[in-house]
N, C-alpha and C positions, 0 to 999 in steps of 0.2 A: 443482561439479555431478559428474554421474556418471552411465556410460550402463549400461543391463539393459537383456536381451532381455525384449522384448513377445513378446504372443501370435500377433502377426502381424512385429511391426518392433520395432527397435530405438525404447528410450524414456530420453528423457534427464532426470532428476531432477537441478532445483537449488535447492539448500538455501541458508536464510540465513544469512549469516556478518556478522560485525560490519565495519563500515565507518565511515569519520567526514566531515564537512566542516569548514569553517572553525570554525565555533562549537558545534556538533553530534555527538552520537555517536549512534547505532545499532546497538542490541541487538539481536540475536534473542531474541521473543518467547519468554519462557515461563509455565509457567502458576504460576508462583509469583506472575510480577509482576499478577497479577486484582487484586488489592485495591489498592494504590498505582496502577495504572491507572483504576480504578471513583473515584476520587477525582480524579484530571487531567480525566478526561471525564464528570462530574459536572453540569456547567450542561446543565439542557434545552434551551437556543438551539443547539447542536450539533444537535440531531438534527431543527433545524425543514427540512431539505431529504430529509431521509433516512429519515428516518419514526422512530417507538419511542420511547423514551424512554432516558432514562441507567439503563444498567444496575448493578444490584444487584455487590456483589463475588464472589458465590454467580452470578449470573448470567454477569459475565465471566470465572468459572472456568471453567463447563462452556463456554462458547464458545472460551477458551484450550484447554482439550483438545481438542475438534474440531481444533481452528488448529492445533495442536502436532501431532496425528495425521498429520495433510495429506490430500489428496485422494484419495478410492479410485477415481479416474478414472484410466486410466494416461496417462503421460505429462504428466498435469497437476500443476507444481507449485503447492503456496501455500507462500510466502516472506510474515511478518510479523514487521517490528521494533517497539519501544520506541526512541521519539526521545527521549534527554536533551541538556542544555542543560549549558553550560559547568560547571556546578554541581552535574550527575549530576543534576539532578534531571527527572523523567519529565513529557514536554510534551505528547507526542502519539504520533500511530501510522504507521505506512507499510505498504503490502501491493504485491503483487503477484502474479499469480495468471498463472503462466506457461506456456504450451502449445503444441502444435506448427502453425507457419504455412506456407506453401510455402513453402519453401526452408528454414527452420530454425527458430528459436523465436521467440515474441511475448508479449509480456506487457500485462497490463492493471492499472494501477497504480490506488492510492488516497490519501489522506493525509487525515489529522484531529490539530487542533492543539488544546488542551483552552483554554477562552475567556482566562481570564489570562494566558496566551502568546501571542495573538493581535495581530496588527499590530506584528510584531518582523520577520515575513520568515522564521520557521522554518519556517512549510509551505510556500513556494521553496525553501527555501535542502535541506531532505529530501529533497524530490520530485527537484529535481537532482540530487542525490546519490545518487538510487536509480536512477535512469535513467543515469546516470557509470556505477554500478555493475553493472544489465543489461547495457551498451553493450559494459562489459569481458569480457561472459560470451556474448557475440554474439548477447544479445537486443534483438529488433529486429524488426516494430516493436511500439515503448509507446505504448498508447492509455489515454485514460481517459474515464469516465462519470460527468460531470456534469448534476446535476439544473438546470434551464435558467435558473430561477431566484435558483440561488448565483452570484453576482457573485465574491465572493471566491475561490470553487474556479476560478472563469474564469481569475481575474486569474493564480491562483497555474500556472495551466494553458499561461497564452500564458508566464509569469513561465519558466517549462520548454521553450519551444519547440515547447509542442504547438499545435496547430492546430484549431476546431471543424469538424465537418464536418455535411452534412446527415443522417448516418444517426443512428439511435435505436435504445437498447437499453435495456428496461425503462422507457421514460417519460424516461430521459436522452440527452442530447445526445453524440456518440462525440468526443472529442478526438483526433490523433493527431499526430507528426512527420511533416513534410514529408517526402515521399519524392521 
């Protein structure tokens, strides 16, 4: 984490760093991950609730170039990781958009685990690890935006200690930490 002077105030930039959980390793996203991740995220079922279709390696490379470049908005950090299992296989991603909230920094997180690796608790484990990583850097509260029909992501959110609110963001329900 670094603090830089901004136009009117100091802004804090948070950078993705590697971290691990019991079974998983989270590596900061690199542009070179695009081809491998295109394979891991290739099942159309992953896009049922978020829309779109599986990206090609070229499309994912272009997206990763934007993500790695970071947000152009002062004080907003985009942190993205590739989730790897114990064999080193890329099984999904976690991400956090970190920005100022009253009294500090907060984050909106998201997760995606490829269909072949679902049902093993990887999404919950990776998201819990991400929340712990954020908390260790003083980032609170942590929220997630989940499509109201995405029962699997709701289960992940509950497993991470998030609770559903009555708030909406772009048609999704906002889940947040208990305060």
